[in-house]
C-alpha positions as a Markdown table, in Angstrom:
| # | Residue | x | y | z |
|---|---|---|---|---|
| 1 | Unk | 17.2 | 57.9 | 13.2 |
| 2 | Unk | 17.9 | 54.2 | 12.5 |
| 3 | Unk | 17.1 | 51.6 | 15.1 |
| 4 | Unk | 19.1 | 48.7 | 13.6 |
| 5 | Unk | 18.2 | 46.2 | 16.3 |
| 6 | Unk | 14.5 | 46.7 | 15.6 |
| 7 | Unk | 15.0 | 47.1 | 11.8 |
| 8 | Unk | 13.1 | 50.4 | 11.8 |
| 9 | Unk | 14.1 | 53.8 | 10.6 |
| 10 | Unk | 12.1 | 56.7 | 12.1 |
| 11 | Unk | 11.9 | 60.0 | 10.2 |
| 12 | Unk | 10.5 | 63.5 | 10.9 |
| 13 | Unk | 9.6 | 64.9 | 7.5 |
| 14 | Unk | 8.0 | 68.0 | 9.1 |
| 15 | Unk | 8.2 | 69.2 | 12.7 |
| 16 | Unk | 6.0 | 67.0 | 15.0 |
| 17 | Unk | 5.3 | 64.4 | 12.4 |
| 18 | Unk | 7.1 | 61.0 | 12.7 |
| 19 | Unk | 7.1 | 58.1 | 10.2 |
| 20 | Unk | 8.4 | 54.6 | 10.6 |
| 21 | Unk | 9.7 | 52.4 | 7.8 |
| 22 | Unk | 11.5 | 49.0 | 7.5 |
| 23 | Unk | 15.3 | 49.3 | 7.3 |
| 24 | Unk | 15.3 | 46.5 | 4.7 |
| 25 | Unk | 16.0 | 47.8 | 1.2 |
| 26 | Unk | 13.4 | 46.4 | -1.3 |
| 27 | Unk | 16.2 | 45.8 | -3.9 |
| 28 | Unk | 18.3 | 43.0 | -2.4 |
| 29 | Unk | 17.6 | 43.2 | 1.3 |
| 30 | Unk | 20.5 | 45.2 | 2.5 |
| 31 | Unk | 19.9 | 47.4 | 5.5 |
| 32 | Unk | 19.6 | 51.2 | 5.0 |
| 33 | Unk | 22.3 | 53.0 | 7.0 |
| 34 | Unk | 21.8 | 56.7 | 6.6 |
| 35 | Unk | 19.2 | 59.4 | 6.6 |
| 36 | Unk | 20.3 | 62.7 | 5.0 |
| 37 | Unk | 19.0 | 65.4 | 2.7 |
| 38 | Unk | 15.4 | 64.2 | 2.9 |
| 39 | Unk | 16.4 | 60.6 | 1.9 |
| 40 | Unk | 16.8 | 57.2 | 3.5 |
| 41 | Unk | 19.9 | 55.8 | 1.9 |
| 42 | Unk | 21.0 | 52.2 | 1.2 |
| 43 | Unk | 24.8 | 51.7 | 0.9 |
| 44 | Unk | 24.7 | 48.6 | -1.3 |
| 45 | Unk | 23.4 | 49.7 | -4.7 |
| 46 | Unk | 22.4 | 53.4 | -4.2 |
| 47 | Unk | 18.7 | 53.1 | -3.6 |
| 48 | Unk | 17.2 | 56.2 | -2.0 |
| 49 | Unk | 13.8 | 56.6 | -0.4 |
| 50 | Unk | 11.7 | 59.5 | 0.7 |
| 51 | Unk | 11.6 | 60.3 | 4.4 |
| 52 | Unk | 8.0 | 61.4 | 4.0 |
| 53 | Unk | 6.4 | 58.2 | 2.6 |
| 54 | Unk | 9.2 | 55.7 | 1.9 |
| 55 | Unk | 8.7 | 56.0 | -1.9 |
| 56 | Unk | 11.7 | 55.2 | -4.2 |
| 57 | Unk | 13.5 | 58.3 | -5.2 |
| 58 | Unk | 16.6 | 56.8 | -6.8 |
| 59 | Unk | 18.4 | 53.5 | -7.5 |
| 60 | Unk | 17.3 | 50.0 | -8.4 |
| 61 | Unk | 14.8 | 49.5 | -5.6 |
| 62 | Unk | 11.5 | 48.2 | -7.1 |
| 63 | Unk | 9.2 | 49.2 | -4.3 |
| 64 | Unk | 8.8 | 51.7 | -1.4 |
| 65 | Unk | 10.1 | 50.8 | 2.0 |
| 66 | Unk | 7.2 | 49.2 | 4.0 |
| 67 | Unk | 5.7 | 51.3 | 6.7 |
| 68 | Unk | 6.3 | 50.3 | 10.3 |
| 69 | Unk | 4.0 | 51.1 | 13.3 |
| 70 | Unk | 5.3 | 53.7 | 15.6 |
| 71 | Unk | 3.5 | 55.9 | 18.1 |
| 72 | Unk | 4.6 | 59.1 | 19.8 |
| 73 | Unk | 4.0 | 59.2 | 23.6 |
| 74 | Unk | 5.0 | 62.5 | 25.0 |
| 75 | Unk | 8.7 | 62.8 | 24.2 |
| 76 | Unk | 9.2 | 59.1 | 23.4 |
| 77 | Unk | 8.8 | 57.1 | 20.2 |
| 78 | Unk | 7.4 | 53.6 | 20.7 |
| 79 | Unk | 8.1 | 51.0 | 18.1 |
| 80 | Unk | 5.6 | 48.4 | 17.2 |
């Protein structure tokens, strides 16, 4: 799920495990806009990142997406 207002994308690579990453693509700073097929996707130049660790899987991005702090409290995900 992408929280555009907070510039955080939250993924669940395996049941019960949540990860948070910046929504800012490391290529030219566009905002990622989709999570599908195990990838966080940037619409600008085709960069793709792993939902598990933010690593670059395709495209011109030179670095992984930076991790963001998230915590799970019961049924809620708290950003920051």
